[in-house]
DRENVO-171955 format. One record per residue: residue in one letter; z, x, y of N, C-alpha, C, O, CB in turn. Coordinates in steps of 0.1 Angstrom, whole numbers, plus 5000, padded with zeros to 4 digits. Atoms other than C-alpha are relative to their C-alpha. Glycine has a CB too. Example, Ala and Ser with C-alpha at 12.3 -4.5 7.8 and 13.67 -1.06 7.14 Angstrom:
2
A500050094988507851234955500050095012500750195012501249905000 S500049914989507151374989500849925011500949975022498650045005 
***
This chain:
458
M499450115007752731721226499049914993499249864982500849915011 K501150085006749531531220499550064987499250004977498949985010 S500549935011748331801196501049994988500649994976499750145003 Q499050015010751631781177499949874993500149854981501450035005 I500250135006751231411172498849994992498849934981500049895011 T501350005008747631451161500250084987499750034977498950065008 N499849925012748631721136500949934990500749934978500750145003 A499150085009751431501123499349894993499549874981501249955008 I500850115006749131211118499050054989498849994979499249925011 T500949945009746531431102500650054987500150024976499350125006 D499349955012749031591078500449884992500449894979501350085004 F499550125007750331241069498949944991499149904980500549905009 F501150075007746931111059499250094990498750054980499049945009 F500949915008745231421044500850104992500250204987499150075010 E499249915008748131601026500649924988501049804990501150075008 Y499450065012749431520991501050104994500750214993498949964990 E499049925006752631640976500249964986500249854982501449995008 T499750025014753331680939501150094995501150214999498750014992 P498949925005756431810921499450114991498550094984501049924993 R500449895009756132150904500749984986501949944986500450135006 Q499550025014756632130866500150144993499350234996499149914992 V499849885008757932400843499849974985500549884980501550065003 L500250015014756632430808501050084992501050204993498550044996 V498949945008759532500784499650004986499449904980501449935002 R500349985014758732640750501250014992501750134990499050124998 N498850005008761732540730499949894990499749774994501349985010 R500250105010761632360697501049895001500649774999500050074986 R499050105000764832180700499849905012499949785010501450065001 V500250084988764132050735498749924998498749805001499950085013 G501350075002760531960725500249894990499649784992499050094995 V499850105010761631770694500849885006500449765003500750054987 V499250114994764331570713499149925009499249805010501250065007 C500850074991761831490740499049904993498949794997499250105009 R500950085007759231360716500649884993500149774992499150084990 L499350115007761731160696500449895010500249775006501250054993 I499750104990762930980727498849935005498849815006500850075012 Q501250074995759430910739499549914989499049804992498950115003 L500450095010758530770705500949884999500449774997500050074986 G499150125000761630550706499749905011499749785009501450055001 V500350094989760730420740498749934998498549815001499950095013 L501350065003757130360729500249894990499549784991499050114995 A499850105010758330170699500749885006500449765002500950054988 Y499350114993760629960721499049925008499149805008501150065009 I500950084991757829870745499049924991498849804994499250105009 I501050075008755329780718500749904991500249784991499250104991 G499450095010757629630692500949895006500749775003500950084991 W499050104995760329450713499349935012499349815012501350075005 V500550064987758729390748498749924997498649815002499850115010 F501350075001755229300737499849914988499449804989498950105000 I500250085012755329180701501149904998500849784996500050094987 Y499050095002758729020698500349915012500349795011501350074997 E499650084988759528910734498749945007498949875017500750085010 K501250054993755828840743500050035015499749945023499849854997 G499949964986756229030775498749995008498750005020500550135002 Y501350014994752528990783499649855004498549835009498950064992 Q500350144998752728610786501049945010502149985011500049924987 S499150084992754128370812500449884992499849844982499249955013 T499450115008756328080800500149875009500149885021501350044995 D499850134994756827710808500749914991500549924978498749945005 T499350105008759127430796499449875003498849855014501550005003 A500750134999758027070791500849905006502049905006499549964986 V499450134995758726740808499849914988498649894983499349955013 S500150075013759526520778500449855002501249815011500950074990 S499650145002759826150769500149964986499250004978498949905008 V499750045014761226000737500149854999500849795007501350084995 F499950145004760825660722500349994985499750064977498749925004 T499650025014762525540690499949864995500049775003501450064997 K500150135006762225250666500650004986500250094978498649945000 M499450005014764425160636499549884992499149784998501649985002 K500450115009763524950606500950004988501350104983498550014996 G499150025011765624810578500949885001501249845012500850134998 V499150125000767824520568501250034991501050094980499249884994 G498849985008771424530555500749874997500449765003501050085008 Y499350125005773624280536501450034998501850144992499349954987 T498549985002777424240536500649874995500149764998500750055012 E499250125003779924000521501550045002502050124995499849964985 V498649974996783424010537500849875000500449775007500150075014 N499150125001786123750528499149884996499449775001500749985013 G500950115005783423540511498949965010498249865007500949884998 V501050034990781223540542498850104998499050224999500650005014 E501249915002777723670536499250015013499149915021499049944989 R500749974988775723830564498850094997498950174988500950065011 V501249925000772323980568499950075014499950005024498749924996 W500149924988772024260594498650055002498150124993501150115000 D501349934997768724350611500250095011501350125016499049895003 V499949904989767824590638500749965012501450045018498650045004 A499450054988769024370666501549994998502349995008499549865003 D498550015003772524360649500650144999501850165003500249924988 Y499349885004773124720639499650125009500150235006499850034986 V500549894992771324940665500549985015500449875020498550025000 F499550014986773025010699499650135008499950245003501649995000 P500650134995771325000723498749984993498250074987499850015016 P501250045008768324820709498750045007497650025002500049864997 Q501349984992765824950736499250124994498150144999500450035014 G500849895005764825260716500250135008499250205011498649974999 D499849884992766425540737500150124991500150114979501349985008 S499949885008766725900727501450034995501650124987499650125009 S498649995006770425850720500449864996500449775004501050065010 F499650145004771525550699500950014988501150124982498749934995 V499050015010774025440673499549904989499049794992501449965005 V500350095012773325290638501449964994502150054989499150074990 M498750055005776325080626499950024984499049984978500349855003 T499949985015777425180590501249934994501349924982499950144997 N498750065005780925020588500649925012500249955024501050114995 Y499450084989782924770608501349934995501549914984499049905005 I498850095002786224570611499749885009499649905021501350085004 I500350124992785624210622501249925002502049904992498949924993 T498950094997788123980639499349875006498849885017501050065010 E500850124996786623630641500949895006502149895004499349944988 G499350124994787623320661501050035010502049965011500649924989 Q499049974989789523490689499849915012498749885016499950155004 S500050084987790423270719501150055009502150115004500149854996 M499049954990792423340750501349914998501249794999499549995014 G498750075001796123250745501150094998501150215001499949904988 K498849935003799523360735500350024985500249924978501349945007 C499849975014800323530702500850134999500950215008498750014993 P499249885002802623800687499150135000498050124995500849994988 E500649875000801624160692499950054986500750014977500650105009 L500149945013800524360662501250084996501850155005498750094999 K498949925004803324520642499850155002498750204999500449974985 G500149864997804124870652499650035014499750145019499050074991 K500449984987802824820687501249985010501550085017498849905004 H498850034991805724650706501149934992501249814993499649925012 N498950065008808624590682501149965010501450025020500550104989 C498950054992811624400696501049934991500749904980499549905011 S498950075006814924250686500549885008501149795003501250094997 S499650104990815424030717499049995011498250085013501450015005 D500950024988813623900748500250125010499250155017500249875007 A499749894991815224190767499150124997498950205006501550045000 D500849895004813024430748498649985005497850085004500050024985 C501450034996809824260762500049975015500549875019499549884992 E500050024985809324310799498849915004497749955002499950145007 G501150104996807324010812499150065011499650125020500649875004 G501049954990804124090831499650144999498750195007500649975013 S500349865001803924450819498950024989498749934981501350084996 F501049965009801224620800500350134993501050224999498650015007 K499849875008801324890773498650064998497649984995500849984987 R501349945001798525140771499349974986498149954985500150155001 T500550025014798125080733500049854996499749824985500750084990 G499950145003798724710735498749925001497749985005501049935009 H501250095000796324410733500049915012499049845015499949934988 G500050104988797424210764501350025008502050125007499949864995 Q498850004991800124130789501249934994501149824988499649935014 M498850055007803624080776500649885008500649885021501150114999 T499550124993805123740784501550005001502149915008499749874991 G498549994999808823850780500749934989501949914989500449945013 V499450075012809323660747499950094988498850154985499349874998 C500049935013810223830714499849904989500649814988501350094998 V500350095011808723650684500850044988500750154983498450004997 N499049975011811423630657499350024987499850104979501049894999 T500649995013809023590628499350144998499350194986498949894999 T500649875001807223920635500850115006500550235003498650005006 K499249904993809824100656499150095009499450215010500850084990 T500949934990807124190681499949915012500249795012498650034994 C500150074987806624100717498849915001497749944995499950105012 E501250094998804423800726499250055011499750105021500549865003 V500949964990801323880746499049895003498749814995499350134996 L501150094996798723690766498750094997498550195004500149965015 A501149915004795523820750499049914992499149794991500450124991 W501050075010792523730727500850004987501150104981498750084999 C499250035012794323580697499249944989498249874992501249915004 P499049905004794723660670499650145003498450175004500349994984 V500449864996794924030679499450074989499650044977501350085006 E500749935010792824280661501050094992501950154997498950095007 N499349915009794224470631499050104995498250074986500849934989 D501049905004792224790627500550124992500050234992499350065012 H499349895008794524990604499250034987499350144983501449964997 N500749985013792424940573498550015001497949905003500449894990 I501549984998788925090575499449974986499950034976499750145005 P500650035013786724950547499550134993498850214999498849905002 D500549895008786025200519499749954986500649904979501150115000 P501149944994783325220507499549935013499849815015498950024990 P500550074987781425150540499249874996498649864986499150105007 L500650135002780124800543498550005000497849934993500549905010 L501449994998776624900553499450134994498850215001499649995015 M500649885006775725170528498549994999497850094997500650014986 S501550025001772225020528499350075012498150095012499749855001 A500649924989771725210561499450134996498650195003501150025011 E500549885005771025510540498449994999497850105000500650044987 N501450015003767525370534499349945013498149915012499849904989 Y500750044988766825260570499050115004499250235001501049975012 T501049904996763825440586500050015015500249915022498649974995 L500149984985763525590621498750065004498250154998501250105004 F501249954994760325630640500250065013500850005022498949885001 I499849934988760225890667498650035006497750085000500750144998 K501349974993757425910693500450085012501250045021499349875005 N499749904990757626210716498850055007497850105001500950124994 S501149954992755326310744500550115010501650105016499349895009 V499649894992755526640763498850055009497750035005500550124991 T501049954991753726790793500550135005501650155010499749905012 F499749864995753627160803499350015014498150045014499650114990 P500750014987752927130841499350145004498350135011500949965010 L500549874996752327510846498650024994497750085001500950114996 F501349985007749427510821499149884999498049894995500350054986 G500850125000748327150825499649954987498549904985498750035008 V500350045014748627070788501049894997502249905000500250124991 A499150115005750026740774499849984985498649994980499649875008 R500150015015750826690737500949894996501849855003500450134993 S499250105006752326420715500350044986499550114979499349865001 N499749975014754026440681499149934991499149954979501549974997 L501050065008751326210669498750085002497850045009499749855005 V501049904998749026500666498749964992498749854986500450144994 E501350035006745426510653500249984985500950064978499050125002 G499950035014745126350619501149904996501149854985500350134992 I499050115002748126110623499549875006499549865019501450055006 D500550134995746725760626500849894994501849914987498549984997 A499250125004747925410619500149994985501149964979499449875005 A500050015015746925430582500950114994501650084984498650034995 Y499149905005748825760577501549965003502349984994499750135007 I498750044997751925630595500549894991501749894988500149965015 S499650125008752025310574500550044986501249964980498949914999 K499649965014752625510542500750134999501250174989498850014992 C499449875000754125850552501549995002502049905008499450095010 L498649984998757725960551500350155001499850234993500849944988 H499849854997758926290566500650074989501650034982500850015013 D499549915010759426570542499750145005498650175009499349984986 P500149874994760026930554498850084994498250175000501250084998 K501149935007757427060528498749924999497649975003500550054987 D501250085002755026780520499449935012498249925013500349914989 A500550074989754826590552500950045013501649965018500149854998 P499149964989756426800580499649945014500449955023499850155001 L500450064987754426620608500249855000499949795011498650045003 C499850155000755226260597501249975009502350035008500249954986 P498950034991757326100625500949894996501749845004499449965013 I499250115006759025850602501050074991500750144982499249894993 F498949935007762425960589500949904993501349804999500850095009 R499050085007764825810563501350055004501650175004499850014984 L498749964994768425810576500750094989501450184993500849885004 G499349925010769725940543499550144999500350244997499949944986 D500549865000767426240544500450085012500750205012498449994999 I499549934988768426320580501450044998501750165002499949905012 V498649965002772126320571500150114990500950204992500849884995 K500049905010771426530541499550145005500250245003499149974988 E500549884993769326780561501050065010501050185012498749985006 S499149964990772126800586501350074994502150135000500549895009 G498949945007774626910559501249914998502249964993500450125008 F498950095001776726600559499849914987498749904982500149915012 N500150105011777526350531499949865006500849825015501350014991 F500350134993776226000540501249914998501649845008498849944994 E498950095002779125800524501250035009501849945015500449994986 T498949964992781726000542499849985015500749925022500350154998 I500350014986780126000576499849855004500049815015498850085005 A500250144998779225630572501349925002501449825008499249944989 Q498750075000782925530567500650005014501049905020500950054990 V499349984987784325670600499150035012499550035023501150104999 G500949964990781225760619499950145003500750224998500449925013 G500249864996779926080634498850015009498349915014499850094987 A501249974992777026240653499150104994499650204988500550045014 I501049915005773826410643499050035011498549935017499449944987 G501049964990771426600665498650024993498550094983500450125007 I501449985004767626570659499350085010499150035021499349864997 V500749914991765826860675498550004997498150034986500650154999 V501549995001762126830682499650135008499750145020499349875007 D500249874995761027190688498550025003497650014993500550114991 W501449974996757727260707500050155004500350185016499549915012 T500349864997757027640706498650024998498050034987500950094991 C501549995000753427690716499550125006500150185015499549875007 N500749894995751027970722498649955005497849924996499950124990 F501250054995748227860745498950105001497850075007500249935013 D501149905001746228180740499149964989498050014988500650144998 V500850055010744928000710499749855003500249805013500650024985 D500350144998743627640706501349925001502249934993499149954989 V498850084998746127380719500249914988501349854987499849915013 K499850085012745627190686501050064991501649994983498749984993 H499049935009747927450670501449975006502450015000499750144999 C498750034994750727330693500549874994500149764997499949985016 K499450125008752727100669501550015000502150125001499450004986 P498550005000756326990668500650044986500050034976500549875004 K499249975012758927110643501349925001501949925012500250154997 Y498850085000761926890634501250074993501050124982499849864994 N498849945005765427020628501249905001501249835011500450145006 F498950105000768626830620501350085000501550174992499949904988 H498749934999772226940629501149905001501149815009500050095013 G498850085000775526780621500950045011501450165011500750014986 L499149964989777526770653501449974997502250064999499549925013 Y498750025005780626610641500049884990499249794991501049975011 G499950105011781626400610500550074988500850194988498649934998 N499549945013782626450574501450075001501550184998499050094994 P498749934999786326520582500650034987500549954977500949925009 A499249965012788426700556501249915000501649855010500450155000 E498850085001791526530543501150045010501849955015500650024986 T499049964990793726740566499649955014500549955023500150155000 D500450044987791626620596500149855002500149815014498550045002 K500050144999791826250589501349955007501349845013499949934987 A498750044993795426240603499950035015500749985022501150074994 R500149974986794226370636499449885008498849795003499150125002 A500450114991793426150666498550005002497950115002500750005014 S501550024996789826020673499150074990498350164993499850065014 V500949955010788226110640498849914998499049794998500850024986 G501250085002784626000636499549955013499850005024500249894990 Y500550064988782825780660500049854999499649794989498550045002 N499950155001783525410668500149945014500450015024501249964992 F499950084987783425150696500149854996499949824985498850035010 R499850145002784024780700498949925009498649965020501449955004 Y500850104992781724490711500349864995500849854983498550044999 A499750145003782124120711498849905001498049935010501249955008 K501050114999779923810705500749885005501549824997499249984987 H499350124995781023520727499349884997498049874997500250025016 Y500650135003780423160720501149895004502249925007499649984985 F499250114996781922810728500249914987499249884981499549925012 D499750095011783622590702500949885006502049915010500750074988 D499350114994784622240715500450035014501550015018501249954992 N499849964986784322370751501150115001501650125012500349885008 V499049894999786722650742499350134997498650154987501249984989 Q500749885002785423000747500750094990501950114990500050085014 K499549925011785823210717499150134998498050145005500049934986 R500849885002784523550705500350054986501350034980500350115010 T499949935012783923750674500050155004499050205009498949974989 L499849864996785224110679499750094988500150074977501450035005 L500349905010783724400659500450145005500050185016498549994996 K499849864997785024750658499050074991499050074979501550054996 V501149955006781924940649500250154997500550235006498749985008 F500049865004781825270630498550034997497949964989500950034987 G501449975002778425430631499650155002500550235006499249925009 I500649874998776225740632499350015013498349935015499150044988 R500749984987775225850667498950114998499250224993501050045011 F501249905001771726020668499650045014499349955022498849934992 D500449944987770926240697498750084998498750184991501150095007 I501349935002767226340699499950105012499850065024498849905000 I500149894990766926670717498750074999498350124989501250114998 V501349944999763626810728500150145006500650165017499049915008 Q500049864995763327190731498550045000497750014992500850094990 S501449964998760127340744499950135007500750175015499249895009 L500449874994758627680753498650034997498250054985501050114995 A501449975001755027740759499750145007500350175017499149895006 R500349874995753428080765498550015001497749954994500550114990 K501449984998750128200778499850145008500750175016499349895008 F500249874994748628540788500049995016499349905021498850074995 N500149994985749228640825500150155003500950224998501249925006 I500049864996748428970841501250055007501650175006498750035008 I498849954992751528980863501150044991501650154992500449895010 P499049965009754128980836499650124991500450204987500549894991 T500549895008751929220816500250135008500750235002498549984997 L499949884992751829480844501550035003501950145003499349985014 T498649984999755529420850500750074988501550164989500749875004 A499549945012756329500814499650144998500450224994499649914988 I500449865001754229810814500750095010501150205006498450005002 G499349924990755729930846501450034997501950154998499949945013 S498649975004759229890834500150094988501050174987500749874997 G500049915012758330060801499750145004500450234999499049954990 V500349864995756830360819501250065007501550185005498850005010 G498849954994760030390839501050054990501850144993500649895009 I499049965010762130410808499650144994500550204989500049894988 F500449875005760130720797500850115008500950225002498550025002 G499349904993762130900824501350044993501950144997500349955014 V498849965007765130890801499850134992500850214991500449884990 A500249885008763531160780500150135009500750235005498650004994 T499849894990763331390811501450035003501950145003499249975013 V498649984997766931330820500850064989501550164991500649865004 V499349955012768231390785499650154997500550234995499749924988 C500449865003766131710780500550095011500850215008498550004999 D499549914989767131850814501550034998501950145000499849935014 L498549985003770831800806500250094988501050184989500749874997 M499949915012770331960772499650145004500250244999499149954989 M500549874996768332250787500950085009501150205008498649995006 L499349944989770532320817501550024997502250105003499949925012 Y498549995003774032270801500450024986501650054983500649875005 L499749995014773832290763499550124993500150174984499649874993 L500649895007771432560752500650135004501150155015498550005003 P499449874997772532920750499350075012500050145020499850094988 K500849944989769833030775500049915013499049915020498650044996 R500050094989770832770801499950065013499350015022501349914999 E500149934987771233020829498650045003498150035014501050125000 F501449974998767733140824499249885003498349895012499550074987 Y500850124997766332790824500449955014499549895021500349894990 K499650044986768332710856499250085010498650035020501550025002 N500849914991766633010873498549975000497949985010500250154996 M501450045000763232900861499749875006498649855012499650004985 K500350134995763632540871500249995015499549925022501049904993 F499650024986765232580905499550125008499850245004501549985002 K500449904991763632790933500950015012501149915019498549985005 H499149994990766132930957499450075012498750175010501350084996 T500649944988765133010993501150055010502249995010499149905007 D499149954990766833211021499449985014498450065017500450154997 T500750034987766033071055500350115011499750105021500549875005 H499649894990767633381073499050115000499050195009501450054998 Q500949895001764933611061498649965003498249854998500150074986 Q501450034996761433611076499150094992499350224993499850015015 H500949925009758733731052498549985004498249875010500249974986 D501450014998755033791055499549894990499949884979499250134997 S500550115007753133481043499350044987499249964978499149915008 E500749955012751233691017500950074990500450114980498850085004 S499149925009754233861002500749914990500849794992501150075009 L499350085010756033750971501350074997501350194992499150004987 R498749945002759733810968500350004985500149914978501149925008 L499649985014761033950935501349924997502349965004500150154997 D498850075004763533710919500350034985499750124979499949855003 T499549985014765233690885499049984990499150024978501249934997 S501050045010762133560868498850105001497850074994499549865002 V501249924997759733840881499650084988498450094985500250095011 Y500549915011759734060850499449924989498749974981501250084994 Y500750085010758633760829498549975004497749944996500749874998 T501450034995755533710852499350125005498250125009500149905011 L500649884995754934070861498850044992497850094998501050115000 E501249965008752534130832498849925005497749975006500349984985 A501150084996750433840843499550045014498350045016500449855000 N500449954987750433960879499250134999498250145006501250025009 A500749875002749434310868498649984995497750054999500850094991 R501350025005746534170848499149945011497949975011500149904988 Q500850054989745333980879499650115009498550115014500749895007 V500349894991745634290900499050094994498250155002501350085003 Q500949915006743734490875498549975002497750055002500350014985 G501450044999740634290881499550005015498449965017499849864995 T500450004986740634330919499150125004499150224996501250005009 D500949894995738134540939500850115007502050095010498949955009 Q499349894992738934860958500449955014499649875020499150125001 S499550044987740934810990499250075011498650185008501550045002 N500649934989739434891024500750125004500150215011499949905012 D499249884996742235141028499650114990499850094978501549974999 P500549895009740735471014501250064993500950134983499350105008 D498849945007744335581005500649924989501449964982501050045010 S499450095010745035280983499150004988497950024989500249865006 E500750015012744035240947499949854996500749775000500750084989 A500250145004742734920931501149954992501550024982498649984992 G498950065008745434700918501350075001502150064992499650004986 S498849934998748234910932501149915005500849815012499950125008 I498950084995751734770940500850095010501150215007500949954989 E499349934990753534880972501349945003501549825001499250015012 T498750054995757134850984500150065014500450185016501250054991 D500049954986757134871022499050115003499350205010501450045004 G501149904997753835071021500050114990499150194991500250055013 S500049895010754835310993499649954986500149854981501550064999 K500650045013752835290961501150034989501850134988498850084996 V499149995011754935230930499350064988499750164983500749874997 R500949955011752335270902498949904998498949795003500950004986 D501250095001748935130893500249904989501149904981498850084997 S499950115010748334820871499950054986500549994977498949905003 H500149955014747335030841501350054995501750024983498950114999 S498749955004750635200840501049894998501949904990500650115010 L499150115001752434870845499849934986500749904979499749905011 L500250075013750734720815500450094988500950044978498549974998 F499749915011751235030794501550014998502050034987499550145004 Q498549985001755035050802500649865002501749855008500550105011 I499550134998755634670800501449994994502249904999499249904993 K498650015006758834730779501050055010502250025008500150084987 E499049954990760434900809500249915011500949945021499650145004 Y499950084988760034610832501349935003501749915014498949894999 K498850064998763334460827500950085008501650035018500749974987 Q499249914992765134760840499450025014500150035024500150144993 F500749994988762434790867500349885009500649905021498550004998 A499750124991763134430879501450005004501749965016499849874992 S498649994996766834490879500250095011501150075020500950044988 T499949904989766434790902499649935013500249955023499150124997 F500550064988764434580926501049895005501249885017498749934998 L499150104996767034300926501250055007501849995015500449924988 T498849944994769834530935499750085012500650145018500850084990 A500449924988767834700962500249935013500749815013498650054998 D499950064986767734630999499149885000498049884995499750105011 P500850124999766434281007498750025007497849945006500749895007 S501249974993763734441028498950044991497750054995500250105011 I501049965010761934560997499249884995499849784991500650074988 H500950115004759034330989498950054991498550174991499449935012 L501149975009756434330962498849925004498849795004500449974985 F501250084997752934240972498850084995498950204992499949985016 L501249955006749434300960499150055012499049985022499349904992 V500949944991747034520979498649954996498149994986500050155001 Q501350065003743834320981498950075008499250145018500049855002 K501149944993740434420992499949955014499049995021498749974992 
***
């Protein structure tokens, strides 16, 4: 038992198994195999390594965005002149990555809390019975008092009076001057995996440069100051149309960096995308076209609280930071190579299927590829059983036998072949009559299984 365990351990550590390979000389199979291998090689080099950068590890950035608007607007509505600065037309004014620039508005001044008729078309009535006191309507401006106002034929409400009338949107937009406002973007990114921090204020951008530059995709692609009209144009929208009813534009700051080279080459690229706005004539009848919201400025007049209500139409800007940094790493490199080597097995599978099931000589290739054994027959370890492939290898065997020395048996000849001790013929005659081997092999195959072919060695 101990010796068996020792032998098993010895065999495990000191033996190596390798599959037997069959060399097939067939042009069609060979061409198919090489074409598949070339395709796999092109995929590994072209797609995995060159296009997908499979030899590099990746990381995304932690980002921070700060914005600042500059510009002044002027309006005159109902004889009232106003000047609008950043504190008036930017919401919120803190400089977030998402903000709104007002381009149009509907103003309702001098509102105070009281009772007044509802807007026409909201709650029409013919008598007090049509106005349910204490109730609210989802589209109304306040709480109904239960009184029908005869002059307007609408229900009276407790609300901020006079109620807002937002049916007529100013056209052209009141703040067309917003087209010339400028936006300053400051963006900082950090790639924690690689320990690299970058800013869009890259090398060469200083205070003197910023004071006079204006972003241009060709002439000044790294300038962080943008004209709103240019942003809208680059996004594919028309400024006057989007300024009237509002909309949204995405500003993408793209950091795609390769840290296998100097980090100074890691610079941002700016892209602009129109998210929604510029509705067609058929779209204007739909609900919630454009972008708008309301805000109020409260004040006291003779100890009476009043407010100025503005319905703001504006362009919402969303600054989106996209980042992807790469750097060489041995682990993804080995993983990519290993997966690519595994794909080479496709050539073997395809060629085996072609050879074993499609070619005219598929039965012959099956016999050459697969070795069949019979566990019921016990053979001498030095004997070689004749199978269907023997006549193809018999010539080579005979040439090997021809070079052997004389046997110790005085009755045997050098290089002779025996069947159960009976000489068949010498190696010279085998080589001389090679054309007759096919019939010779067939005779052996149909003979009794006890017939064996073996070489008489010295």
